[in-house]
C-alpha positions as CSV (number, residue, x, y, z in Angstrom):
1,X,-58.8,17.1,-90.7
2,X,-62.5,16.6,-91.6
3,X,-65.2,16.1,-89.0
4,X,-65.8,12.5,-90.3
5,X,-62.1,11.7,-90.2
6,X,-61.8,13.0,-86.7
7,X,-64.9,11.1,-85.5
8,X,-63.3,7.9,-86.9
9,X,-60.0,8.6,-85.1
10,X,-61.9,9.1,-81.8
11,X,-63.8,5.9,-82.3
12,X,-60.6,3.9,-83.0
13,X,-58.9,5.5,-80.1
14,X,-61.7,4.4,-77.8
15,X,-61.4,0.9,-79.2
16,X,-57.7,0.9,-78.5
17,X,-58.3,2.2,-74.9
18,X,-60.8,-0.6,-74.2
19,X,-58.5,-3.2,-75.7
20,X,-55.6,-2.1,-73.4
21,X,-57.9,-2.0,-70.4
22,X,-59.4,-5.5,-71.1
23,X,-55.9,-7.0,-71.5
24,X,-55.2,-5.7,-68.0
25,X,-52.3,-3.5,-69.2
26,X,-54.0,-1.0,-66.9
27,X,-56.5,-1.1,-64.1
28,X,-58.6,1.6,-62.4
29,X,-57.3,5.0,-63.5
30,X,-53.9,3.9,-64.9
31,X,-52.6,4.7,-68.3
32,X,-53.8,7.0,-71.0
33,X,-54.3,7.4,-74.8
34,X,-54.5,10.4,-77.1
35,X,-54.9,11.4,-80.8
36,X,-54.6,14.6,-82.8
37,X,-57.8,16.5,-83.3
38,X,-56.4,19.2,-85.7
39,X,-53.5,21.5,-86.3
40,X,-53.7,23.1,-82.8
41,X,-55.6,20.6,-80.6
42,X,-55.7,16.9,-79.5
43,X,-57.9,14.7,-77.4
44,X,-56.5,12.9,-74.3
45,X,-57.9,10.7,-71.6
46,X,-59.3,12.6,-68.6
47,X,-57.7,12.3,-65.2
48,X,-59.1,9.4,-63.1
49,X,-61.0,7.7,-66.0
50,X,-60.4,4.0,-66.8
51,X,-59.2,2.8,-70.1
52,X,-61.3,-0.3,-70.1
53,X,-64.5,1.7,-69.9
54,X,-63.4,5.0,-71.5
55,X,-66.2,7.1,-73.1
56,X,-66.0,10.0,-75.6
57,X,-66.9,12.4,-72.8
58,X,-63.8,11.3,-71.0
59,X,-61.6,12.3,-73.9
60,X,-60.7,16.0,-73.3
61,X,-59.8,18.2,-76.2
62,X,-56.7,20.3,-75.3
63,X,-54.6,23.0,-77.0
64,X,-51.0,22.2,-77.8
65,X,-49.6,25.7,-77.2
66,X,-49.9,26.2,-73.4
67,X,-48.6,22.6,-72.8
68,X,-45.6,22.9,-75.0
69,X,-44.8,26.3,-73.6
70,X,-44.9,24.8,-70.1
71,X,-42.5,22.0,-71.2
72,X,-40.0,24.7,-72.3
73,X,-39.9,26.3,-68.9
74,X,-37.3,25.2,-66.3
75,X,-39.8,24.5,-63.5
76,X,-43.3,25.1,-62.4
77,X,-45.0,24.6,-59.0
78,X,-47.7,21.9,-58.6
79,X,-50.3,24.7,-58.6
80,X,-49.0,26.2,-61.8
81,X,-49.0,22.7,-63.5
82,X,-52.6,22.3,-62.5
83,X,-53.5,25.7,-63.9
84,X,-51.8,24.9,-67.2
85,X,-53.7,21.6,-67.5
86,X,-57.0,23.3,-66.9
87,X,-56.3,26.3,-69.2
88,X,-55.3,24.0,-72.0
89,X,-58.9,22.7,-72.3
90,X,-60.8,23.8,-75.4
91,X,-64.0,23.7,-73.4
92,X,-63.7,25.1,-69.8
93,X,-66.4,22.7,-68.6
94,X,-64.6,19.6,-69.9
95,X,-63.0,17.1,-67.6
96,X,-59.5,17.8,-66.3
97,X,-57.0,16.1,-68.6
98,X,-54.5,13.5,-67.4
99,X,-51.4,14.8,-65.6
100,X,-49.5,13.0,-68.4
101,X,-51.1,15.3,-71.0
102,X,-47.7,17.1,-71.2
103,X,-45.9,14.2,-72.8
104,X,-48.9,13.5,-75.1
105,X,-48.7,17.0,-76.3
106,X,-45.0,16.8,-77.0
107,X,-45.2,13.4,-78.8
108,X,-48.2,14.4,-80.9
109,X,-46.4,17.5,-82.0
110,X,-43.7,15.3,-83.7
111,X,-43.9,14.8,-87.4
112,X,-45.9,11.8,-88.4
113,X,-47.3,11.1,-84.9
114,X,-51.1,11.0,-84.6
115,X,-51.8,8.5,-81.8
116,X,-50.1,7.8,-78.4
117,X,-50.8,5.0,-75.9
118,X,-49.4,4.7,-72.4
119,X,-49.9,1.6,-70.1
120,X,-48.5,-0.2,-67.1
121,X,-48.4,-3.9,-68.1
122,X,-47.2,-6.3,-65.4
123,X,-44.5,-8.0,-67.5
124,X,-43.1,-4.7,-68.6
125,X,-42.8,-3.4,-65.1
126,X,-41.4,-6.6,-63.9
127,X,-38.4,-5.8,-66.1
128,X,-38.4,-2.0,-65.6
129,X,-38.3,-2.3,-61.8
130,X,-35.0,-4.2,-62.1
131,X,-31.4,-3.6,-63.2
132,X,-32.3,-5.3,-66.5
133,X,-34.2,-2.2,-67.9
134,X,-31.3,-0.8,-70.0
135,X,-30.6,-4.2,-71.6
136,X,-34.2,-4.8,-72.3
137,X,-34.4,-1.4,-74.0
138,X,-31.3,-1.8,-76.1
139,X,-31.2,-5.5,-77.1
140,X,-33.7,-7.6,-79.2
141,X,-34.5,-11.3,-78.9
142,X,-36.8,-12.0,-81.9
143,X,-37.3,-10.6,-85.5
144,X,-40.9,-9.7,-84.8
145,X,-39.9,-7.5,-81.9
146,X,-37.6,-5.5,-84.3
147,X,-40.4,-5.2,-86.9
148,X,-43.0,-3.9,-84.4
149,X,-40.9,-2.1,-81.8
150,X,-37.9,-1.0,-83.9
151,X,-34.3,-1.9,-83.3
152,X,-34.0,-0.1,-80.0
153,X,-36.3,1.5,-77.4
154,X,-35.7,4.7,-75.5
155,X,-35.3,4.2,-71.8
156,X,-36.1,7.1,-69.5
157,X,-35.0,6.9,-65.8
158,X,-37.7,7.3,-63.2
159,X,-38.7,10.9,-62.7
160,X,-41.8,12.6,-61.3
161,X,-44.8,11.8,-63.5
162,X,-46.3,14.8,-65.3
163,X,-44.4,17.9,-66.5
164,X,-41.0,16.8,-65.3
165,X,-41.4,13.4,-67.1
166,X,-42.4,15.2,-70.3
167,X,-39.3,17.4,-70.1
168,X,-37.1,14.3,-69.6
169,X,-38.7,12.5,-72.5
170,X,-38.2,15.5,-74.8
171,X,-34.5,15.8,-73.8
172,X,-33.7,12.1,-74.2
173,X,-35.7,11.7,-77.4
174,X,-34.0,14.7,-79.0
175,X,-30.6,13.3,-78.0
176,X,-31.5,9.9,-79.5
177,X,-32.7,11.6,-82.8
178,X,-29.4,13.5,-83.0
179,X,-27.4,10.3,-82.7
180,X,-29.6,8.0,-84.9
181,X,-31.7,10.4,-87.1
182,X,-34.9,8.4,-86.3
183,X,-37.7,8.2,-83.8
184,X,-38.1,5.1,-81.6
185,X,-41.5,3.4,-81.5
186,X,-41.3,2.5,-77.9
187,X,-40.4,4.6,-74.8
188,X,-39.8,2.6,-71.6
189,X,-40.2,4.4,-68.3
190,X,-38.2,3.0,-65.4
191,X,-40.5,1.8,-62.5
192,X,-43.5,3.2,-64.3
193,X,-44.6,1.8,-67.7
194,X,-44.4,2.0,-71.5
195,X,-45.4,4.5,-74.2
196,X,-45.9,3.6,-77.8
197,X,-46.7,6.1,-80.6
198,X,-47.0,6.5,-84.3
199,X,-49.1,7.5,-87.3
200,X,-51.9,5.0,-86.7
201,X,-53.8,3.1,-84.0
202,X,-52.2,-0.1,-85.5
203,X,-48.7,1.3,-84.9
204,X,-49.5,2.0,-81.3
205,X,-51.2,-1.4,-80.8
206,X,-48.6,-3.5,-82.5
207,X,-45.7,-1.9,-80.6
208,X,-47.5,-2.2,-77.3
209,X,-48.5,-5.9,-77.7
210,X,-45.1,-6.9,-79.0
211,X,-43.3,-5.1,-76.2
212,X,-45.4,-7.0,-73.6
213,X,-44.7,-10.3,-75.4
214,X,-41.0,-9.4,-75.5
215,X,-41.0,-8.7,-71.8
216,X,-42.6,-12.1,-71.2
217,X,-39.9,-13.8,-73.3
218,X,-37.2,-11.9,-71.5
219,X,-38.5,-13.0,-68.1
220,X,-38.9,-16.6,-69.2
221,X,-35.5,-16.8,-70.7
222,X,-34.0,-15.5,-67.5
223,X,-35.7,-18.3,-65.5
224,X,-34.3,-20.9,-67.9
225,X,-30.8,-19.8,-67.5
226,X,-30.2,-16.6,-69.3
227,X,-30.9,-14.7,-72.5
228,X,-29.4,-15.1,-76.0
229,X,-29.8,-11.8,-77.7
230,X,-29.8,-11.3,-81.5
231,X,-26.4,-10.0,-82.7
232,X,-26.4,-6.4,-83.7
233,X,-25.8,-7.2,-87.3
234,X,-28.9,-9.4,-87.4
235,X,-31.0,-6.7,-85.8
236,X,-29.8,-4.2,-88.4
237,X,-30.5,-6.8,-91.2
238,X,-34.1,-7.4,-90.1
239,X,-34.7,-3.7,-89.6
240,X,-33.6,-3.0,-93.3
241,X,-35.1,-6.1,-95.1
242,X,-37.4,-5.2,-97.9
243,X,-39.9,-8.0,-97.0
244,X,-40.1,-6.7,-93.5
245,X,-40.7,-3.1,-94.8
246,X,-43.6,-4.5,-96.8
247,X,-45.0,-6.3,-93.8
248,X,-44.8,-3.1,-91.8
249,X,-46.7,-1.3,-94.6
250,X,-49.4,-4.0,-94.7
251,X,-49.7,-3.8,-90.9
252,X,-49.9,0.0,-91.1
253,X,-47.0,0.4,-88.7
């Protein structure tokens, strides 16, 4: 990746962070974003920084190798996790990366993934903190949700944020890929939030915005007496339609 291309990616990542913060998908130090910096490194939001005001200095460049190695280990103490995070920094004087840097490293290591976004929108968590989480992940209500978020989302039960969460995401994503031979565009974390990822900032943004809209529709439909999901055959039809594939290409998703 050229220096100019990387600078452009960082600029667009900051714009995305500010947008998510200004939409109140996160407040204070919630959520994080990341992008690939090269073959061996990536940039991720520093711990405690705020998406709405994120600066380039608050994007810490980290090495993939020590983080992916840690995910492969059965368990590490809190002190060992802290050490891995600090040692993963390319520049020792850089800010400490987010505790969620582990799942960013894993997702960015996947083929075709260059950007990752993680937020805690109120409508999303209003669903994920209930028994409706699995249904929300597996069913679709509108064609646009299918186009932007895919036919199904991956639901991850609540686990400790940080390394353990990254390990759980890896295990469940690999299982889903084995069964469906494709990556989801959305990962839903019970009692926590949402992750969207893909080849472009547009892919991360569109999946995030549409998932929040879908949660609002889901909640409103429940208030009005219950949901009417799209039949599975209609979900498959929308997912495979040529005109929708063209729309995804034009939207860079």
